[in-house]
KEKE-3310 file (N, C-alpha, C; in steps of 0.2 Angstrom, whole numbers, plus 5000, padded with zeros to 4 digits):
npx = (5241:5251:5256:5271:5283:5298:5312:5322:5313:5311:5302:5290:5280:5266:5257:5244:5237:5222:5213:5205:5186:5186:5191:5193:5187:5188:5180:5179:5186:5176:5165:5170:5172:5160:5154:5159:5154:5146:5159:5168:5157:5158:5169:5183:5198:5197:5209:5222:5232:5244:5259:5267:5271:5276:5279:5291:5301:5304:5297:5290:5296:5292:5287:5276:5287:5290:5280:5269:5259:5254:5259:5259:5258:5255:5248:5242:5244:5232:5214:5203:5196:5181:5182:5189:5201:5217:5229:5249:5253:5269:5276:5267:5260:5254:5243:5235:5222:5229:5240:5234:5226:5239:5244:5233:5235:5248:5243:5240:5236:5231:5234:5228:5233:5228:5217:5211:5208:5213:5223:5236:5247:5260:5257:5257:5249:5228:5221:5204:5194:5177:5176:5174:5163:5166:5178:5181:5173:5180:5189:5187:5183:5194:5200:5205:5210:5212:5211:5222:5220:5220:5227:5231:5230:5217:5208:5204:5195:5183:5187:5180:5170:5177:5183:5171:5160:5172:5167:5155:5153:5164:5157:5143:5149:5161:5163:5171:5182:5196:5197:5210:5211:5221:5223:5233:5232:5226:5214:5211:5208:5204:5192:5182:5185:5180:5166:5165:5163:5177:5195:5207:5216:5224:5235:5246:5259:5267:5281:5296:5315:5324:5329:5320:5310:5305:5302:5293:5282:5277:5275:5266:5255:5250:5242:5227:5224:5215:5203:5206:5202:5195:5191:5192:5207:5223:5235:5251:5262:5272:5284:5299:5309:5324:5327:5338:5342:5342:5349:5353:5348:5340:5329:5326:5316:5309:5300:5296:5288:5278:5274:5268:5257:5245:5238:5226:5224:5225:5220:5227:5226:5220:5226:5238:5249:5256:5273:5283:5298:5306:5320:5323:5335:5351:5362:5365:5351:5345:5329:5312:5299:5282:5272:5259:5259:5254:5244:5241:5242:5249:5256:5260:5267:5276:5277:5290:5293:5306:5304:5314:5326:5319:5319:5316:5310:5309:5297:5292:5281:5287:5295:5312:5325:5342:5344:5352:5355:5343:5334:5325:5315:5305:5292:5281:5273:5268:5256:5259)
npy = (4878:4860:4852:4838:4827:4823:4810:4821:4829:4840:4852:4852:4855:4857:4863:4868:4877:4887:4886:4892:4885:4872:4866:4859:4860:4859:4854:4870:4880:4879:4883:4896:4904:4905:4914:4922:4926:4936:4947:4939:4937:4951:4953:4953:4950:4936:4930:4925:4944:4952:4961:4978:4984:4998:5002:4994:4996:5008:5018:5032:5040:5043:5045:5051:5053:5036:5029:5014:5006:5014:5017:5020:5038:5046:5059:5074:5080:5085:5085:5094:5110:5104:5093:5083:5069:5074:5075:5076:5089:5092:5079:5073:5082:5083:5075:5060:5054:5059:5053:5038:5040:5038:5025:5017:5020:5012:4999:4993:4991:5004:5005:5011:5018:5016:5021:5012:5020:5034:5043:5036:5024:5029:5041:5054:5057:5057:5043:5033:5035:5035:5046:5035:5034:5044:5047:5033:5035:5048:5040:5032:5042:5045:5034:5023:5005:4994:4996:4997:4994:4996:4997:5005:5018:5018:5022:5019:5008:4995:4984:4972:4985:4995:4990:4985:4999:5002:4993:4994:5006:5004:4992:5001:5012:5008:4997:4991:4991:4984:4976:4976:4969:4978:4969:4963:4950:4952:4950:4936:4937:4929:4921:4929:4940:4938:4939:4950:4955:4956:4957:4951:4947:4951:4937:4941:4950:4962:4958:4957:4962:4946:4930:4924:4931:4931:4915:4913:4921:4915:4901:4906:4913:4899:4892:4897:4891:4884:4894:4902:4906:4910:4925:4929:4929:4926:4933:4936:4946:4959:4955:4953:4953:4954:4968:4966:4958:4947:4929:4928:4914:4912:4922:4915:4906:4915:4920:4908:4903:4912:4914:4899:4904:4913:4907:4895:4877:4866:4858:4862:4866:4854:4844:4846:4850:4857:4860:4863:4859:4862:4871:4871:4870:4873:4869:4858:4848:4831:4833:4821:4819:4809:4803:4802:4810:4824:4818:4814:4798:4787:4777:4789:4793:4809:4826:4833:4853:4862:4877:4887:4884:4882:4871:4852:4837:4820:4810:4799:4792:4797:4813:4819:4829:4839:4851:4868:4875:4887:4885:4883:4870:4871:4864:4859:4848:4840:4827:4813)
npz = (4880:4875:4889:4885:4892:4893:4896:4902:4906:4900:4895:4885:4870:4863:4853:4842:4825:4825:4811:4799:4793:4801:4809:4825:4841:4856:4872:4881:4873:4865:4872:4878:4864:4859:4869:4862:4851:4847:4842:4833:4822:4820:4813:4822:4830:4827:4823:4833:4840:4828:4831:4835:4844:4854:4868:4879:4873:4868:4877:4884:4877:4864:4847:4830:4819:4823:4828:4828:4832:4848:4863:4881:4883:4873:4872:4878:4896:4900:4899:4884:4884:4880:4886:4881:4876:4870:4860:4862:4858:4855:4851:4843:4830:4821:4823:4828:4821:4806:4808:4808:4796:4789:4791:4789:4774:4772:4772:4785:4803:4815:4835:4849:4866:4881:4900:4913:4923:4931:4928:4914:4915:4918:4923:4916:4904:4904:4909:4905:4915:4921:4908:4899:4887:4878:4876:4870:4856:4851:4848:4840:4828:4827:4819:4825:4829:4837:4856:4869:4885:4901:4918:4928:4945:4949:4957:4967:4967:4960:4949:4939:4939:4931:4921:4914:4910:4900:4892:4889:4884:4871:4868:4859:4855:4847:4838:4829:4834:4841:4858:4872:4887:4899:4913:4918:4923:4936:4944:4937:4921:4911:4915:4914:4904:4890:4892:4893:4881:4879:4869:4869:4882:4896:4905:4912:4924:4922:4909:4910:4897:4901:4903:4912:4920:4905:4905:4916:4913:4901:4909:4918:4911:4903:4907:4908:4896:4889:4889:4879:4860:4844:4844:4855:4866:4876:4883:4885:4888:4880:4867:4873:4857:4852:4863:4868:4881:4881:4877:4860:4856:4868:4863:4852:4857:4863:4853:4848:4860:4860:4849:4850:4865:4860:4853:4850:4857:4848:4829:4814:4799:4789:4794:4801:4812:4823:4833:4848:4853:4868:4878:4889:4900:4905:4899:4884:4876:4871:4866:4865:4859:4857:4845:4850:4858:4851:4845:4832:4823:4830:4820:4809:4796:4793:4785:4791:4795:4796:4807:4809:4803:4791:4784:4779:4782:4785:4792:4808:4819:4829:4836:4839:4844:4844:4854:4861:4874:4883:4872:4855:4848:4832:4826:4809:4805:4795:4788:4777)
capx = (5244:5248:5263:5272:5286:5306:5317:5327:5312:5315:5298:5291:5275:5265:5252:5242:5235:5214:5217:5196:5181:5183:5194:5187:5187:5190:5175:5181:5190:5169:5160:5172:5171:5153:5154:5161:5153:5149:5165:5170:5154:5162:5178:5187:5201:5197:5214:5228:5236:5251:5261:5271:5272:5281:5281:5295:5309:5304:5296:5287:5301:5288:5285:5274:5292:5294:5275:5265:5254:5257:5258:5256:5265:5254:5243:5242:5240:5227:5211:5203:5190:5179:5186:5192:5211:5222:5236:5253:5254:5279:5276:5261:5259:5248:5238:5230:5218:5233:5243:5228:5229:5247:5248:5232:5237:5252:5241:5241:5233:5235:5231:5230:5235:5221:5218:5204:5210:5208:5228:5241:5255:5264:5255:5258:5241:5225:5214:5195:5189:5173:5175:5174:5159:5167:5183:5181:5170:5187:5194:5184:5184:5202:5199:5208:5209:5215:5214:5225:5217:5229:5221:5233:5229:5209:5203:5200:5184:5182:5190:5176:5168:5179:5179:5163:5160:5172:5165:5145:5157:5166:5147:5139:5154:5168:5164:5176:5190:5199:5199:5212:5210:5228:5223:5239:5228:5226:5207:5210:5202:5202:5184:5175:5182:5179:5160:5163:5166:5185:5196:5210:5218:5231:5238:5253:5259:5271:5286:5305:5320:5326:5325:5320:5304:5299:5300:5288:5273:5274:5268:5258:5248:5249:5236:5223:5224:5209:5201:5209:5199:5191:5186:5195:5216:5225:5241:5257:5264:5273:5288:5306:5314:5328:5328:5347:5341:5342:5353:5349:5344:5333:5325:5321:5313:5305:5296:5292:5281:5271:5268:5258:5256:5245:5233:5220:5228:5221:5223:5230:5222:5225:5227:5243:5250:5264:5277:5289:5301:5307:5325:5325:5341:5359:5364:5362:5348:5340:5323:5309:5291:5279:5263:5253:5256:5254:5239:5245:5241:5255:5263:5260:5273:5273:5285:5294:5298:5307:5302:5320:5330:5318:5325:5311:5312:5303:5300:5286:5280:5292:5301:5316:5331:5345:5341:5353:5351:5339:5335:5320:5315:5302:5292:5274:5268:5263:5252:5260)
capy = (4873:4855:4848:4832:4826:4820:4809:4825:4831:4846:4856:4850:4862:4853:4866:4869:4883:4888:4889:4889:4882:4863:4864:4853:4865:4855:4857:4873:4883:4879:4884:4901:4904:4904:4919:4928:4924:4946:4949:4935:4941:4957:4952:4958:4944:4930:4927:4931:4949:4953:4971:4981:4988:5006:5004:4988:4999:5019:5020:5039:5042:5042:5054:5052:5044:5031:5025:5009:5008:5020:5013:5029:5043:5049:5064:5081:5077:5089:5087:5101:5112:5098:5086:5073:5069:5080:5073:5076:5095:5093:5071:5071:5087:5081:5074:5057:5054:5058:5046:5028:5038:5036:5017:5014:5017:5006:4992:4990:4995:5007:5004:5018:5016:5019:5016:5011:5026:5043:5044:5032:5023:5035:5047:5059:5058:5056:5041:5038:5033:5041:5046:5030:5035:5051:5046:5029:5041:5051:5035:5028:5046:5045:5028:5017:4998:4993:5000:4994:4997:4996:4994:5010:5023:5014:5029:5014:5006:4988:4980:4973:4985:4997:4987:4984:5004:5002:4988:4995:5012:5003:4991:5006:5017:5006:4990:4989:4994:4979:4977:4972:4972:4976:4970:4961:4945:4951:4943:4933:4940:4922:4918:4933:4947:4936:4937:4956:4959:4957:4952:4948:4948:4950:4934:4941:4955:4965:4956:4959:4957:4942:4923:4921:4936:4928:4909:4914:4924:4909:4896:4909:4911:4892:4889:4898:4890:4883:4898:4907:4904:4912:4930:4932:4927:4925:4937:4936:4952:4960:4954:4958:4949:4963:4972:4965:4957:4941:4928:4925:4908:4915:4927:4914:4903:4917:4922:4902:4903:4915:4911:4898:4909:4918:4905:4890:4870:4862:4856:4868:4865:4845:4835:4846:4851:4864:4857:4867:4857:4870:4867:4876:4871:4879:4862:4855:4841:4829:4829:4818:4820:4803:4805:4800:4816:4827:4819:4814:4790:4782:4773:4790:4796:4814:4831:4841:4859:4865:4885:4892:4881:4883:4864:4849:4830:4816:4806:4792:4788:4802:4817:4821:4834:4838:4858:4871:4878:4889:4888:4880:4869:4874:4863:4859:4841:4838:4819:4815)
capz = (4878:4879:4887:4884:4895:4891:4902:4903:4910:4899:4893:4877:4871:4857:4849:4836:4826:4820:4802:4795:4796:4798:4813:4829:4847:4864:4876:4885:4869:4862:4878:4877:4858:4859:4872:4860:4843:4843:4841:4827:4817:4819:4812:4825:4838:4825:4825:4839:4836:4829:4829:4836:4852:4859:4875:4882:4869:4868:4886:4883:4870:4858:4841:4825:4816:4824:4832:4822:4839:4852:4872:4883:4884:4867:4874:4883:4902:4902:4893:4883:4887:4881:4889:4873:4875:4866:4856:4862:4853:4853:4848:4837:4827:4817:4827:4828:4812:4800:4809:4807:4791:4785:4792:4784:4766:4774:4774:4791:4805:4820:4840:4855:4873:4890:4907:4919:4928:4934:4926:4912:4921:4916:4928:4912:4901:4905:4911:4905:4920:4917:4901:4892:4879:4878:4872:4863:4852:4850:4845:4833:4825:4820:4814:4826:4827:4844:4861:4875:4891:4908:4925:4934:4947:4950:4964:4974:4962:4957:4942:4937:4937:4929:4914:4911:4907:4895:4887:4885:4876:4862:4861:4857:4848:4847:4839:4823:4839:4844:4865:4870:4891:4900:4923:4923:4926:4944:4943:4932:4920:4904:4914:4913:4899:4885:4892:4890:4874:4876:4861:4873:4891:4899:4910:4917:4924:4916:4907:4908:4894:4903:4903:4921:4915:4899:4906:4920:4911:4899:4912:4918:4903:4899:4915:4901:4888:4886:4885:4872:4854:4840:4846:4859:4867:4883:4882:4890:4888:4874:4864:4869:4854:4850:4867:4873:4888:4883:4871:4851:4858:4872:4859:4846:4861:4865:4847:4848:4864:4861:4843:4851:4867:4860:4849:4855:4855:4840:4824:4807:4793:4784:4799:4801:4821:4827:4837:4848:4858:4872:4880:4897:4905:4905:4894:4877:4878:4868:4865:4861:4858:4853:4840:4854:4866:4850:4843:4827:4825:4831:4812:4803:4793:4792:4782:4799:4792:4803:4805:4811:4799:4783:4781:4781:4784:4786:4804:4810:4826:4837:4833:4842:4841:4851:4856:4861:4882:4884:4862:4856:4839:4828:4816:4808:4804:4787:4784:4769)
cpx = (5247:5255:5263:5279:5292:5308:5320:5323:5309:5304:5297:5281:5272:5255:5254:5239:5228:5216:5207:5192:5178:5188:5191:5190:5187:5187:5175:5184:5183:5169:5162:5168:5164:5150:5154:5159:5152:5156:5168:5166:5156:5166:5182:5190:5199:5205:5218:5231:5240:5250:5264:5269:5276:5282:5289:5302:5312:5300:5291:5293:5300:5287:5281:5280:5292:5288:5268:5258:5256:5255:5256:5261:5260:5249:5244:5239:5237:5221:5208:5198:5183:5177:5187:5200:5211:5228:5241:5255:5267:5279:5273:5260:5256:5240:5236:5226:5224:5239:5241:5230:5235:5248:5244:5234:5242:5251:5239:5238:5236:5231:5234:5228:5230:5222:5211:5207:5209:5218:5232:5245:5260:5264:5257:5252:5237:5224:5207:5192:5185:5172:5175:5171:5163:5175:5184:5176:5175:5191:5191:5184:5190:5205:5206:5205:5207:5215:5217:5223:5219:5222:5228:5227:5219:5207:5201:5195:5185:5185:5186:5169:5170:5178:5174:5161:5166:5170:5160:5148:5157:5158:5146:5143:5160:5171:5167:5182:5190:5197:5201:5215:5218:5227:5224:5237:5228:5222:5205:5204:5200:5194:5180:5177:5180:5170:5158:5163:5175:5191:5203:5211:5223:5234:5243:5254:5263:5279:5293:5308:5323:5323:5320:5308:5298:5299:5294:5281:5272:5269:5263:5253:5247:5241:5229:5219:5220:5204:5203:5207:5198:5188:5189:5203:5218:5234:5246:5262:5266:5281:5295:5310:5317:5330:5334:5347:5342:5347:5349:5340:5339:5329:5321:5317:5306:5300:5293:5286:5277:5268:5263:5255:5249:5239:5230:5224:5221:5222:5227:5223:5226:5228:5235:5244:5260:5267:5283:5292:5308:5316:5325:5330:5344:5364:5361:5360:5349:5334:5319:5303:5286:5270:5259:5253:5254:5249:5238:5241:5248:5261:5262:5264:5273:5280:5285:5294:5298:5309:5308:5325:5330:5322:5316:5314:5306:5303:5292:5285:5281:5296:5305:5322:5337:5346:5348:5351:5349:5335:5328:5319:5307:5295:5284:5274:5264:5262:5257:5252)
cpy = (4866:4850:4841:4831:4821:4815:4814:4830:4840:4851:4853:4856:4860:4859:4866:4873:4881:4890:4885:4885:4874:4862:4860:4858:4859:4861:4866:4877:4884:4882:4892:4906:4907:4911:4924:4929:4931:4944:4944:4938:4948:4957:4955:4951:4938:4923:4930:4938:4946:4961:4971:4985:4995:5005:5000:4993:5008:5022:5026:5044:5040:5047:5051:5046:5042:5026:5020:5011:5010:5013:5021:5033:5048:5055:5072:5077:5082:5087:5093:5101:5109:5093:5080:5076:5072:5074:5079:5083:5094:5086:5071:5077:5088:5079:5065:5052:5056:5052:5041:5032:5036:5029:5013:5013:5012:4999:4988:4995:5000:5008:5011:5015:5021:5018:5015:5016:5034:5047:5036:5031:5024:5041:5056:5062:5056:5048:5040:5035:5037:5046:5041:5032:5041:5050:5039:5033:5044:5045:5032:5035:5046:5039:5024:5012:4996:4996:4993:4998:4996:4997:5000:5015:5023:5016:5021:5009:5000:4987:4981:4978:4994:4998:4988:4990:5006:4998:4991:5000:5007:4996:4996:5011:5013:4997:4988:4990:4987:4980:4974:4972:4970:4975:4965:4951:4944:4948:4941:4934:4933:4922:4925:4939:4944:4941:4945:4960:4959:4954:4952:4952:4946:4943:4935:4948:4956:4959:4961:4956:4953:4934:4922:4923:4932:4921:4907:4916:4920:4903:4899:4910:4902:4888:4892:4897:4886:4886:4904:4900:4910:4921:4932:4928:4931:4931:4939:4942:4952:4956:4955:4958:4958:4969:4975:4963:4948:4937:4929:4918:4910:4919:4922:4910:4908:4921:4916:4901:4906:4915:4907:4902:4909:4914:4895:4886:4865:4859:4860:4863:4860:4845:4839:4847:4855:4861:4864:4862:4863:4866:4871:4874:4872:4873:4859:4846:4839:4829:4826:4818:4814:4805:4805:4806:4823:4825:4819:4801:4793:4780:4779:4795:4804:4818:4836:4845:4860:4872:4890:4889:4882:4875:4859:4842:4826:4812:4805:4792:4795:4807:4817:4827:4835:4849:4862:4871:4884:4890:4882:4876:4870:4868:4862:4852:4841:4830:4818:4806)
cpz = (4881:4880:4886:4889:4892:4895:4905:4906:4907:4894:4883:4876:4866:4857:4843:4833:4822:4817:4798:4799:4798:4806:4818:4836:4850:4869:4879:4878:4866:4864:4876:4869:4854:4863:4868:4852:4841:4839:4835:4823:4816:4815:4814:4831:4832:4826:4831:4836:4834:4826:4834:4841:4856:4863:4877:4876:4873:4875:4882:4880:4865:4852:4833:4821:4817:4827:4825:4828:4844:4860:4874:4882:4878:4867:4881:4891:4904:4896:4889:4885:4886:4884:4887:4877:4870:4864:4858:4856:4848:4847:4842:4835:4825:4816:4827:4822:4808:4801:4807:4799:4786:4787:4789:4776:4768:4773:4782:4796:4815:4829:4846:4862:4876:4894:4907:4924:4927:4929:4922:4921:4921:4921:4922:4906:4906:4909:4907:4906:4918:4914:4895:4886:4875:4873:4869:4855:4850:4845:4841:4825:4823:4818:4816:4828:4832:4851:4865:4880:4897:4911:4927:4937:4947:4954:4966:4971:4957:4951:4939:4931:4932:4922:4909:4909:4902:4889:4883:4882:4870:4863:4860:4855:4844:4844:4830:4830:4844:4853:4868:4879:4896:4909:4924:4924:4933:4944:4938:4925:4912:4906:4914:4905:4892:4883:4889:4885:4873:4873:4866:4880:4892:4903:4915:4919:4921:4914:4906:4906:4901:4902:4909:4919:4910:4901:4910:4918:4904:4902:4915:4914:4901:4904:4911:4896:4886:4886:4881:4865:4850:4845:4851:4864:4874:4878:4887:4890:4881:4872:4867:4866:4854:4854:4870:4876:4890:4873:4865:4849:4862:4869:4854:4855:4862:4861:4848:4852:4864:4853:4846:4859:4868:4855:4853:4850:4853:4836:4819:4805:4790:4789:4802:4809:4820:4835:4843:4852:4862:4876:4885:4900:4902:4902:4887:4880:4871:4871:4860:4862:4856:4849:4846:4859:4861:4843:4839:4828:4825:4827:4807:4801:4791:4786:4791:4793:4800:4801:4807:4807:4792:4781:4782:4780:4784:4794:4802:4817:4829:4831:4837:4839:4846:4851:4862:4870:4881:4874:4860:4846:4838:4823:4814:4806:4800:4786:4776:4767)
residu = (MET:VAL:HIS:ALA:SER:SER:PRO:SER:LEU:LEU:LEU:VAL:LEU:LEU:VAL:ALA:VAL:VAL:ALA:GLY:GLY:GLY:ALA:ARG:LEU:PRO:VAL:ASP:ALA:ALA:ARG:ASN:ALA:THR:LEU:GLY:GLU:LEU:ARG:VAL:LYS:ASN:GLY:LEU:GLY:ARG:THR:PRO:GLN:MET:GLY:TRP:ASN:SER:TRP:ASN:HIS:PHE:TYR:CYS:GLY:ILE:SER:GLU:GLY:VAL:ILE:ARG:GLU:THR:ASP:ASP:CYS:TRP:ALA:GLU:LEU:ASN:ARG:ASP:TYR:GLN:GLY:ASN:MET:VAL:PRO:ASN:LYS:ARG:THR:PHE:PRO:SER:GLY:ILE:LYS:ALA:LEU:ALA:ASP:TYR:VAL:HIS:ALA:LYS:GLY:LEU:LYS:LEU:GLY:ILE:TYR:SER:ASP:ALA:GLY:THR:GLN:THR:CYS:SER:ASN:LYS:MET:PRO:GLY:SER:LEU:ASP:HIS:GLU:GLU:GLN:ASP:VAL:LYS:THR:PHE:ALA:SER:TRP:GLY:VAL:ASP:TYR:LEU:LYS:TYR:ASP:ASN:CYS:ASN:ASP:ALA:GLY:ARG:ASN:VAL:LYS:GLU:ARG:TYR:THR:ARG:MET:SER:ASN:ALA:MET:LYS:LYS:TYR:GLY:LYS:ASN:ILE:PHE:PHE:SER:LEU:CYS:GLU:TRP:GLY:VAL:GLU:ASN:PRO:ALA:THR:TRP:ALA:ARG:GLY:MET:GLY:GLY:ASN:SER:TRP:ARG:THR:THR:GLY:ASP:ILE:ALA:ASP:ASN:TRP:ASP:SER:MET:THR:SER:ARG:ALA:ASP:GLN:ASN:ASP:ARG:TRP:ALA:SER:TYR:ALA:GLY:PRO:GLY:GLY:TRP:ASN:ASP:PRO:ASP:MET:LEU:GLU:VAL:GLY:ASN:GLY:GLY:MET:SER:GLU:ALA:GLU:TYR:ARG:SER:HIS:PHE:SER:ILE:TRP:ALA:LEU:ALA:LYS:VAL:TRP:ALA:GLY:PRO:LEU:SER:GLY:ASN:ARG:LYS:VAL:VAL:VAL:LEU:TRP:ASN:ARG:GLN:GLY:HIS:GLN:ALA:THR:ILE:THR:THR:HIS:TRP:SER:LYS:VAL:GLY:LEU:PRO:VAL:SER:ALA:ALA:VAL:THR:ALA:ARG:ASP:LEU:TRP:ALA:HIS:SER:SER:PHE:SER:ALA:GLN:GLY:GLN:LEU:SER:ALA:SER:VAL:ALA:PRO:HIS:ASP:CYS:LYS:MET:TYR:ILE:LEU:THR:PRO:LYS)
# end
């Protein structure tokens, strides 16, 4: 993300989304996009992943009836006699393959969860450490499209060694599975995850459903903006929207910032820009940004589309809005 300052020192986030083959990449993003070329050619991670994850709302209370993308607790504690993971017989009696078929019939994709350790973070099902190839073969046979790979119960082994093992298994048996590394940002995975075939990587610890946690995750993720691009994306953890711990304004900010935090900072198609004016203070404030900060010609006239209010207006040279505390305004700027 690109920052511009306002007189009240409120954070202004100026971000545009990659769209189409004509978009220009900054140097760092171009370098990293080259590293991820194979993944892009396979059709994975061209844009940031979008979907729903069960964990922050349901935790282990998941079942076939509520899941599109499973997080932890979907498997039995013990593997079968052949060493395979086994879906929980009580909560997933039809098995994961049947669930994947159902989800695919809806035009959606199915994600699954595992861990680069001996058990997952819930300690209620096995991890994939030293079972990487076997588990990826299983996931692929079920029709899984996405793997979130966590970092608990590591047996004291090096993080890159553990994730490299899964990366190698994915390259052999899971080429059509989006690889999401959930390393919590401990060893700066933005600098190395793409090189091992990762399509996204966590840049932060776990988020909590409150304002301070959300804003701190946004700030931590922002550090790695130049590493995101087609084929591989920064991941500041899941949205908490709707779970009850923040106000409507704060959730609106959360949703808007996450939409930007997970995309590369650059132009939209047609020379458009995306701008978020985010008021992080506890009182109403007017936030102004000028075209020189956005990357538009200083005299350019644009149509500004307010994405939350569903309204449009004309602007030239600058954009200014009164923003409620902890709220935001989000615009697409289209040159006339």
